[in-house]
N, C-alpha and C positions, 0 to 999 in steps of 0.2 A: 794689386793682384796680377799674377802672371797667368795668361790664358794661352794654352799651347795645344797643338794638334798632333804633336809627335814627341816622343821621349827625347829625340835628338835636339829639340828646341830648348831643353832644360839643362841647366848646370846643377848637378846634385847639391843641395844645400849643405854648407860646411857643418852646420850644427845638427844635421840630420832632419828627418821628416816623420811626422805622424800622418798616416795615410788611411783613408777609407776608399772603398772601391765598390762600384755597382752599376747597374743599368739606370736606376733612379727614374723609371718611367712614372711621370706624374709628380715627382718630388713631393710625395705625400708626407704625413706626419711621422711615419716610420723613418723615411729617408732623412727628414729634417733633424730627427733625433741623432742619427748617425753623424750628420755633418756638423751639428752643434757640438756633439761630444768630441769629435775629432779636433775642432778648433779650440775647445777648452783644454783638452789634453795637451795639445801642442804648446799652448801658452804656458801651462803649468810646468812643462818640461823643457822649455826653451827651444822648441823644435818648429820647423815650418809645417803649416797645415796644408795637406794636399788632398784634393778630391779627384779620383780617377773614374772616368766613365767611358762609354764606347759609342761609336757611330760608324756604321749603322748598328742598330740593336742586334746582339748576337742571334736572336731568334730569326731575324730577317735574313741572315746569312745562312743559318743552318737548317731552317725549316721553310723559309721563303713564303710561298703563297698561303700557307696554312696558319700564319701568325694572326693573332687577333689585332684589331686596331689599337694603336698606341695612344695613350692619354695625352702625351705632349710631343710635339715636334722637337727635334734636337735643339733648335734655336731657343724655343721657350724653356726647355729643360735647363739649358745652360744659364739663361737669364734668372731662373728661379734658384739655381744653386749659387749663383754669384751674389744673391741677396745676403748670404751668410758670410761673405767676404773671406773665403779661404785664401791662403797665400798663393797657392797654385791650383788652377783648374785645368786638368789634362784630359783631353778627349782623344782616346786611341782609336785608330782606324781598325775595326774588327774584321778579320779575314779568316778564311778556313785554315790558313797556316798558323795563325795565332791560336785558333781553337784546338789545333793538334798539339800544342805545347803541353807538357806535363806541368802540374802545379809548381814543382821546383824550378823548371826552366822559366816559367813566366815570372815567378817571384824574383829569381836571381837577376834576370835581364831587365825587367821593367821597374821593380820596386826596390830591390837592394842596390844593384849597380846604378840604375837610372835615377833613383830618387833618394838614395841614402836612407832608406826607411829604418827607423828605430822603434816605432810603435805602429800597430795596425789596429783599426777599429772596424769590426764587421757586425753584420746583423745576425740574428739568432739562427737563420737557415742558410747562411751564405756558403757557397762553394765555388771554386774556380778550377781552371785547367781542363784538360781533356776529359770528357765524360763527367764533368763536375766532381772529379775525384779529390779535389783539394778541400776537404771539409775542415771543421774546426780542429780536430785532433791532428790532421796533417799540417795545418798552419802552425800549431803549437810545436810540433816536431821540427818543422823547418825553422821556426823562430829560435829554437835552441841552437841549431846549426849555424844560422846566419846572424844571430845576436839581435833579434828584435822581439818585442813583447806583443802579445795579442790580447785584445779585450773584445769579448762578445757581448752584445747588448740584448736584453730581453725585447720581445715584440712590444709594440705600442698597442694597447687595448682601448678602443673607444666603442661605447654602446655595446659592451660585452662581447666584442669580436676583434680579432686581429686586423689591424689596418694593413691592407695589401693592394697592389695595383689591380689584381683580378677582382677584388671586392668593389673597388671604385668603378672599374670598367662595367661591371654588372649593374651597379646602381644607375650609372649614366645611361646605359643602354635601355634600362627599364623606365627611364624618365624621372627617377627619384633624385632630382638634382639638389633639392634642399638637404637631403641626408648625406650628400657628398661633402658639403661645406666643412663639417668638423674633421673629416678624414684628410682632406687636402689642405686645410688651413686657408681656404679661399673658395669662392664659387667656381664651378666649372665654366670654362670659357672657350669660345672659338674665335678666331681672328681671320681677317682677310680684307681684300679691297672691295669697296662698293662699286658695283658695275651696273650697267643698264639691263633691266629685265624686260618683261612684257608690258610694263607701264599700266598694269591693270589696277594696282592699288590706289593710285591717285585719280586716274582717268575714269575708271568705272565705279570704284567703291567709295572714293572720298577719303581714303586712308593711305596716304603715300607710304611706300616701304623702301628700305635700303636692302638691295639684293647683294648678297655677299659671294664673292668668288671663293669657293671652298678650297681650303688647303689642309685642314685638320683631317684626321682619320676617324676619330670617335665623335659621334653625334648623339644627343639625347633621342629618346624614342619619339617617333613622329607625333606631332600635336602642337598645341599652343602653350606658350610659356610667358610668364612675367619675367622681364629681363632688365638689365641695365646696360646701356651702350656707352662705351668709352670712345670719344672722338675729340681730337684737338685738345687733349688734356682735360676735358670735361666728362663727367659721368651723368648720363641722362636716363630717365625712366622710359620704359617701352614695353612692347608686347611683340612676340615673334612667333612665326609659324615655321615649323620644320616639317617638310613633307613634299608631296608631289602635286598639291593643289587639285584634288580630285574633282572639284566642281568644274574646273576648266579642262580636265582630261590630260593633265601634264604627266610625263613619265619620269623626268629627271628629279632627283632630290634637290631641294633648295632650302635656304634659310633666308627668310624675309623678315626684316625688323621694322616695325613702325615705332618711331620715336615720338613720344607724347608731347604735344604742344611745341613742335619743332618744325621750322619751315626752311632751314638753310640747305643749300646745295652741297652735298658731300660726295658726289660722284668722284671716283678716283682716289678717295682717301682710304687709309687703312683704319679699321675700327676693330674693337673687341666687344664681343657680346657675352655678358655674364648671365648665366641661366640661374634665376632665383627660385622659381616654383612653377611646376606644371599646372596648367589650368584645365585642359581637356584634351581628349583625343582628336585626331584629324577626322573630319567628317565631310561627306559629299552633300551639298545643299541643293535644294530644288530650283533655286534661282538666285539672282543677284540680291533681291530684296531680303530674302531669308538670310543670305550670307552677311549682308550689311547689318542686319539686326543682331546677329550673333557676334560680329566683330565689336559692336558697341558694348555688348555685355562683357566680352573678353577684356576690353579696355577698362571698364569699371572695376572688374575683378582684379586686374593688374594694378590699378591705382591703390586698391585696398591692400593687396599683398605688399606693395612697395612702400606703404606708409609705415610699416613696422621697422623699428631701429635695426633689427637683426638683418635686414635686407640691404643695408647700406654698403656701398663699395667706394673706396677712395681711388682717385686716379693714380695710374702708375702701378708697378709691380709691388706688392706687399703681401704679407701673410698675417692672418688673424689668429689670435690665440684661442685655444679651446680649453675650457676647464674640465672637459670630459676625458682628457688624455691621461693615461696611467702608464 
């Protein structure tokens, strides 16, 4: 697989290419269908499979501070796309100059001349170019001019609704992390380095926690969650609190993970926290004894949730299949 950050790094494939293009925030089931279809179509027609995406996200350039939090950082997005093993994964640097290109200018420069595109696979609502003027009909018209075919896929429907990044973002923000699993093909996760916190978990409460240096943009609703923690190639059960620790009067958002039956030192290590199920809302307690009693209850509930086979997570990046996809 060729991974490139500029069209100038790529020699147009002699046999031509089958291309899909999009922002792919979350790399959810709809995105996965596009990428799989592109790879299958390329093999059937003797073409190179190409996935084109952007960094930064176009909304971040055009709208700036008004953009919602994104589901995946660019590095994670590229890792998830790479699981499908396209021949070429191209990340274009999105700029205002690129945004000003007409659909024809973009397609001619990047896709036809740059990638020798012979087939294009797009989603049901895809549009490109200045003002998103390059809709499906425009792509068909340009395909006749530049000799490439266009296939438009139907949306992926799960639980009677279209899978979309905005739907996933809303579910995560509301704390409905279990319902996100079939839409993403994985549990929602955040990642980061374990750093020193206030050391209250072990010293005061008897439940040591891993405090994570936050890098992600999207976090589940404040509260307590059953989780699985991935560290050093192992996946371990745990319980996490997302919030500001109101009992201690904190103001900054934090993610603190208590790994069950675990005593190793993991300071400085990068971990992934997979959110399995929300247990309760964040609450201010009257004192340490009341807080410790509640934490013990949370841990027992987490053990019960994590005992179900559907809660399992394998180490490393992978995607789970969902029978609900249509």
